[in-house]
TILUM-338536 format. One record per residue: x, y, z of N, C-alpha, C in turn. Coordinates in steps of 0.1 Angstrom, whole numbers, plus 5000, padded with zeros to 4 digits. Last residue first. Example, Ala and Ser with C-alpha at 12.3 -4.5 7.8 and 13.67 -1.06 7.14 Angstrom:
residues 2
512849785071513749895071512950005079;513249435078512349555078513249675078;
This chain:
residues 296
212406197212211906167196211206277189;215306317225213906307227213606277213;218106297224217306277237216006257236;219406077197218606187201217906177216;222405917199221005897199220306047204;224505957167224305987180222705967183;225505627151225105797152224405827164;228205427159226705467159226205587156;230605197158230205307157228605327153;230504937184230504967169230205107169;231604707210231304817204231404857190;229904407217230904457209230604607204;227804287230228304407234229504457227;227004047214225804187217226404307222;229403927212228703977199227604077204;230003857238230903877230230203967218;227403727249228203847254228803927243;227103507232226203627231226703757236;228903347245229103387230228503517227;227803327270228803357268229203437253;225103197261225103347269226603387267;226202957252225803027243225603167248;227202867280228102867266227502967256;225302827300226302957302227202977285;224002597298223402707293224102847290;226102417308225802417297225202537290;225502477337226802517331226902497317;223102357338223202507342224302577336;223602107331222702177324222902327327;225302027353225902027342225102117332;224202247383224302107375225202147362;223302357410224302377398224902277392;221002477435221302377424222302417415;222202677463221102637454221902547442;223602777485223702627482222302567473;224003017488222802977494222602807491;226803057482226303127495224903057498;227402907454228302917467227802967482;224902957444225402807446226202807458;224603197439223603127445223702957448;227003247423226903307440225703227447;226703107403227703067410227903147426;224503247390224403097394225403067404;225603517388224503487397224303337399;227603457369228103507382226503487392;226003367348227003277354227403327369;224103597343223803457347224903377352;225703837340225203807351224903647353;226303907314227503877322227003837335;224104017302224503907299225603847308;223804277313223104177320223404067315;225004437293225704427304225104267312;223004507277223604387273224604337284;222304767286221604647292222204497287;224304917272224204907284223604797290;223604857243224804817250225204807265;220804997245221204837240222404797246;221505247250220705157258221005017256;224805347249223605327242222705257252;226905507278226805417266225305427258;226705687296227805687289227605607276;224105637311224505747302225505757292;224405387318223605397309223705527303;226705417336227005337324225905357314;225205557354226505617350226805537334;223205387361222905497356223905567349;225105177375224005137362223605277356;226205327396227205267386226005247374;223805347412224705467405225505427392;223305097416222405207407223205307403;225305017432225204947419224205037411;225305217456226605187446226405117434;222505237465223205347461224705287452;221304977464220705097460221405227458;223504797468222604777458222204907454;225204887491225904827481225004847467;223305027512224705067506225405037494;220804887507221005017505222405077502;221504597510220604657499220604817497;223004597534223604567524222704637509;221504687554222404787552222904727537;219104487552218904627548220304717545;220804247560220404277548220004407542;221504357587222404347577221904317562;218804347596219704507595220704447584;217904087593216904217588218104327585;220003957611219803947596218904047586;219404097636220804077629220504067613;216004187632217104127640218604177632;212804177631213804257632215004227638;210704027609211603967622212604067622;207404087601209104147599209604087614;204704037605205703917601206903957598;203704277611203904187623204704057617;202604377588203804417593204404337605;201404197563201404197577202904237582;200504357532201204257538200904267553;198904537518198604407514199504327523;199204787529197704767526197704617525;202104797534201004807546199704767544;202704817507203004697514202204697528;201705067496201204937492201404817501;203105237512201705207514201105097510;205605157503205505157514204005157516;205605217471205805077478205305057492;206005487470204705417462204605257469;207905567484206705637486205505577479;209705407470209705387483208205467487;210105547445209705397446209305357460;210605817456209505777447209005657448;213405747461212505827472211205787465;214805657440214405577451213405617463;214705867424213705747419213505667431;216306057436214906077435213905957431;218805927437217805937450216505957448;219505917409219205797416218505817429;219506197405218906087396218205997402;221106277420219806317423218906237418;223806177414223306147427221506157430;223806297388223606137390223206117401;222106607382223206507389222706367392;220206607353220006637368221406567371;217906567329219006647331219206677346;216706247318216506387327217906437330;215906097290217306177294217006297305;214106017276213506147283215006217288;215005777267214105847255213905987263;216105647287217205707276216205797267;214105597304215105707310215805747299;212705427286212005567291213105667296;214305207285213705287275213405437278;214005127311215305177305215105257293;211405097317212305187325213305227316;211104867302210304997298211105117305;212804677314213104707299212104867296;211604657338213004707336213404747322;208804577333209204687341210504747337;209804317322209104427313209104547319;210704197346211604217335211104317324;208604177360209604247364210704287353;207103977345206604107347207804207352;208903767349208803827335208203957334;208703737376210103777373209803847359;206003637376206503787385207603807378;206703397364205803487358205703607364;208503257383208703297369208003417361;206703237402207703317405208203347394;204603077393204403197397205503287398;206402837389205802897380205403027378;209302767411207802807411207502867395;211302477402211202597402209702687402;211802217397210702287406210602407412;214102117386214502147402213202207407;212902027361213701937369213801977385;211402227350211102097349212001987359;212502467358211302467361210902317360;215302447346214902467360213502447365;214902417320215402317329215102327341;213702657313213102537310213402417320;215902827318214502827326213802717323;217902727301218102727314216902737324;216902797276217102657280217302647295;216603077279215602997275215702827281;219503137280218603167291217403067290;220303047254220803007267220003027279;218503177237218603067237219102997250;219603467244218103417249218103277246;222403447233222303467247220903417253;221703407207222203307216222003307228;220303667204219603547201220103427206;222203837207221003847215220303697214;224003777188224303767201223203757209;222603827164223003707166223203687181;222004127168220904007167221203877170;224704197166224004227179222904127181;225304147139225904087148225504077163;223404307125223204157125224004087139;222504577146223004507136223104357135;220504827151220304697156221004607144;221105157164221405047152221204917162;218705367178219905277177219905207167;216405507178217005527166218505477166;214305467197215605557199216705587189;212505327185212005427196213205527199;213505127171212305207164212205337173;215805047187215905047172214705147167;214704977211215705077210215805107195;213504727211212804847209213604977209;215804537206214704547195213904687198;217104607230217904627216216804617208;215304527249215804667249216504687234;214904267246213704337246214204497241;217704157249217004127240215904237234;218304277277219004317263218204287251;216904107297216504267292217104327279;217803877306217203887292216904007287;218503897332219403927323219003917308;216303817346216403967347217703977335;216503547346215603607340215803747335;219103497361219103497345217803537339;218103597387219003657378219203657363;216303377390215803527388216703617383;218203147390217003177380216603307381;219703247417220203227401219503257388;217603257435218303377433218803367418;214903027428216303037432216803187430;211503047443212403087432214003097433;208902987458210302927456211002927443;208603357464208203227462209403137458;210103567467209503527480208703417478;210603627444211803567450211303517465;208603777435208903657429209803587435;208604017450207703907453207803797447;211004097437211104057453209803977454;210204177412211304077415211503997428;208204377417207704247413208604127414;210004557428208604507436208304377431;211604597408212304557418210904507429;209704737387211004617386211404557399;208404907401207704807390209104697391;210105077415209205027421208404907413;212105127397212405067408211305007414;211005237370212405157373212505057384;208505347381208705217368210105157371;209405487400208205427403208205307390;211305647386211505577398210505477401;209705767366210805687363211305597375;208105957381207605827376208505727370;210406117395209306037401208705917393;211606237375212406147381211506037389;209306407365210006297355210706187365;209306567389208206477383208606357375;211706697389211206587401210006507396;214006797374212806727368212106637378;215307087389215406937390214106897383;217807377386216307307384216307167383;220007367414219407397402218107347401;220407307440220107417438219707467422;221207037448219807067444219107217442;223707027451223006967437221606997436;225407067474224707187465224307147454;226406877489227106927478226507017469;224006847504225206907510226106947501;222006767486221806867491223106927500;223306497481223306577471222806727474;222606397507224206407503224406507490;219906357508220906457517222106477514;219806227485219306347483219706437493;220905957497221206027486220806157482;218805927520220405957521221206027509;216405937507216506027516218106057518;216905677492216505797486216905897494;217205477514218505527505218205647498;214905497527216005547536217405557525;212905437508212705557514214105607522;213905177501214005277493213905437498;213605047527214805047518215005167510;210805047527211605107539213105137532;210004887504209605047506210405107516;211104657508211604747498211104877497;209704567531211004577532211504687522;207004557518207204637531208804667531;207404367498207104497494207304617507;208104137514209004187504208604337500;208004047548207204067534207904147526;211203927561210404047562209604007547;213003707564212703777576211703917576;213403637538213403527546212603587561;213903837523212503807523212403667531;216803867529215803987533214303917532;218103657517218103687531217303767538;217203707491216803577498216803597512;218703957483217303937486216503807492;221103857482220703947494219403947497;220903757456221203647466220703747481;220403987442219603867441219803767454;222604137445221304177450220404077452;224904057434224904007449223604047452;224304137410224404017411224103957424;225304427414224404397410223504247410;228204367420227204417429225704397427;229104247397229204187409228404237420;228504427376227804287375228104227390;230104677389228404677384227804537382;232604547382232004597394230504627397;232604547353232704437364232604447378;232004797345231204717343231404567351;234304947358233004957361232004877358;236204827339236204797354234904837360;235504897315235504767318235404747333;235705207319234405167317234404987319;238705187321237705237332236405167331;239305097295239904997308238805057319;238405297279237605167277238305087291;237505627293238405537288237905387287;235105847288235605767299236405667289;
């Protein structure tokens, strides 16, 4: 993949993935989060696998069990916790920022688990990025009254995403990209829908224009578009460099939340972007590295 194409896909991924946090706020306003996610994942997974079947991509041997547990971890754990966090008084911008700290943990864990290089430049970049994120989180909790429970749930969501990223890179499931994404979505939906029916009230769902629009956006743009981009980038790059893309998301997420949801955006928020932006340059700079083994 050429560098201009890679950067174009990065920009598109950042925009689509960041939009998910704003769209989530519209979704949880009209539906319990786990139920909405369960329905969304089942529909998205079914669409993707039907598309893959029409292309003849299901005729080969598919590691269904591996894709299933990766989906429960990657999508069920990460997004299940994130959506419940955003059902709390937690802004989409702050949720986005917390999720963007994934490169710190991934880069640290990828060194001993995947054999990736953890250079001084990358360590400095991740440290600067984390400092900016930590400053913003502390400011938002102290000044704007963000939910401490929401922050805790987002940290759990972050842990699931980091574990899922490392696991995906470690097992490297061999299957067409559409099958990889579709199978994970279907498994996540199969896990979350029964859980939602057990702990949430279906009568609390308000099915209307907002529900349909949020579902369409989450399925078409996020579940299918952004996730296929994500796994494509993850396959073509290292686990650390791929998740370092999340450092591009805090400014985009904060601006989206401010412009669309009228979330607060002050001088302290903008100040936190400075070390994050420097961290982007340092943490995502491409360096030569030895090949990453598919399995330990």
